[in-house]
C-alpha positions as CSV (number, residue, x, y, z in Angstrom):
1,M,0.0,0.2,0.1
2,S,1.2,3.7,-1.1
3,E,2.1,5.8,1.7
4,V,-0.2,8.5,0.5
5,A,-3.3,5.7,0.8
6,Q,-2.2,4.8,4.4
7,Q,-1.9,8.3,5.5
8,N,-5.8,8.5,4.4
9,E,-6.6,5.4,6.2
10,T,-8.8,5.4,8.7
11,D,-8.0,4.0,12.2
12,Y,-11.1,1.3,11.4
13,E,-9.3,0.2,8.1
14,R,-6.0,0.0,9.9
15,V,-7.5,-2.8,12.6
16,Q,-9.7,-4.1,10.0
17,R,-6.3,-5.0,7.5
18,S,-4.3,-6.0,11.0
19,P,-3.7,-9.8,11.4
20,E,-5.1,-9.8,15.0
21,F,-8.5,-8.7,13.4
22,Q,-8.7,-11.0,10.9
23,A,-7.5,-14.0,13.1
24,L,-10.8,-12.8,15.4
25,R,-12.9,-12.4,12.3
26,H,-12.1,-16.1,11.0
27,R,-12.7,-17.6,14.1
28,F,-16.0,-16.2,14.3
29,R,-16.8,-17.6,10.7
30,R,-15.6,-20.8,11.7
31,F,-18.0,-21.3,14.1
32,V,-20.8,-19.3,13.3
33,F,-21.3,-20.5,9.3
34,P,-21.3,-24.1,10.1
35,M,-23.8,-23.5,12.9
36,T,-26.3,-21.3,11.2
37,A,-26.0,-23.9,8.0
38,L,-27.0,-26.6,10.6
39,F,-29.8,-25.0,11.9
40,L,-31.0,-23.7,8.3
41,A,-30.9,-27.8,7.5
42,W,-32.9,-28.7,10.7
43,Y,-35.5,-25.8,9.6
44,L,-35.3,-27.0,6.3
45,L,-36.1,-30.5,7.4
46,Y,-39.3,-29.5,9.7
47,V,-40.8,-27.7,6.7
48,L,-40.1,-30.4,4.4
49,L,-41.6,-32.8,6.8
50,A,-44.7,-31.2,7.6
51,D,-45.7,-30.2,3.4
52,Y,-44.9,-33.1,2.3
53,A,-44.9,-36.0,5.0
54,H,-48.4,-35.6,6.6
55,D,-48.4,-39.3,8.0
56,F,-45.4,-39.4,9.7
57,M,-45.8,-36.1,11.1
58,S,-49.1,-36.7,12.5
59,T,-48.3,-39.7,14.3
60,R,-49.1,-39.7,17.9
61,V,-46.6,-40.1,19.9
62,S,-49.2,-39.7,23.7
63,G,-52.3,-38.6,23.6
64,N,-52.4,-35.7,21.0
65,I,-48.9,-35.2,20.9
66,T,-47.7,-36.0,17.6
67,V,-44.2,-36.1,15.9
68,G,-44.8,-32.6,14.1
69,L,-45.5,-30.9,17.5
70,L,-42.5,-32.7,18.9
71,F,-40.4,-31.6,15.7
72,G,-42.3,-27.9,16.2
73,L,-40.9,-27.8,20.0
74,G,-37.6,-28.8,18.7
75,Q,-37.0,-25.9,16.9
76,F,-37.7,-23.8,20.1
77,V,-35.4,-25.8,21.9
78,S,-32.7,-26.4,19.3
79,T,-32.5,-22.1,19.2
80,F,-31.8,-22.2,22.5
81,V,-29.6,-24.5,22.6
82,I,-27.4,-22.9,19.7
83,T,-28.1,-19.6,21.7
84,M,-26.1,-20.9,24.7
85,V,-23.7,-23.2,22.9
86,Y,-22.8,-19.5,20.9
87,A,-22.5,-17.7,24.4
88,R,-20.4,-20.5,26.1
89,W,-18.1,-20.4,23.1
90,A,-17.7,-16.9,22.5
91,N,-17.0,-15.8,26.3
92,K,-13.9,-18.7,26.2
93,H,-12.7,-18.1,22.3
94,Q,-13.8,-14.7,21.1
95,D,-14.2,-11.9,23.9
96,P,-10.7,-12.4,25.4
97,V,-9.3,-11.9,22.5
98,A,-11.4,-8.9,21.5
99,A,-11.1,-7.7,25.0
100,E,-7.2,-7.7,24.2
101,L,-7.6,-6.2,20.9
102,R,-9.9,-3.0,22.0
103,A,-7.4,-2.3,24.2
104,E,-4.4,-2.7,21.7
105,I,-6.7,0.0,19.6
106,E,-7.3,2.2,22.9
107,D,-3.7,2.1,23.6
108,G,-2.9,3.1,20.4
109,K,-0.5,0.1,19.8
110,L,-2.9,-1.2,17.1
111,A,-4.0,1.6,15.1
């Protein structure tokens, strides 16, 4: 990058180019993208079963409780589980690195 371009660069652009920020972003994407794909596949399975497998989804498990109802409730449960897993993962792997990066930026060491 030319010296003139570096002088016109904002603090955010310098931080964005830093290896520390790139590693933080890469780690975030490596966790979030697969988790999102997994949840969307699970949701798509639910929708497809609800639309094309009426007999299966209307199978009674106990009383008025059907497979479809359990799958629907499973959507809510999986959402909460994913949220808890992400929060635990972020607290352990992302937040400490982000706090260190923020401290370096605020101290002027990175920017």
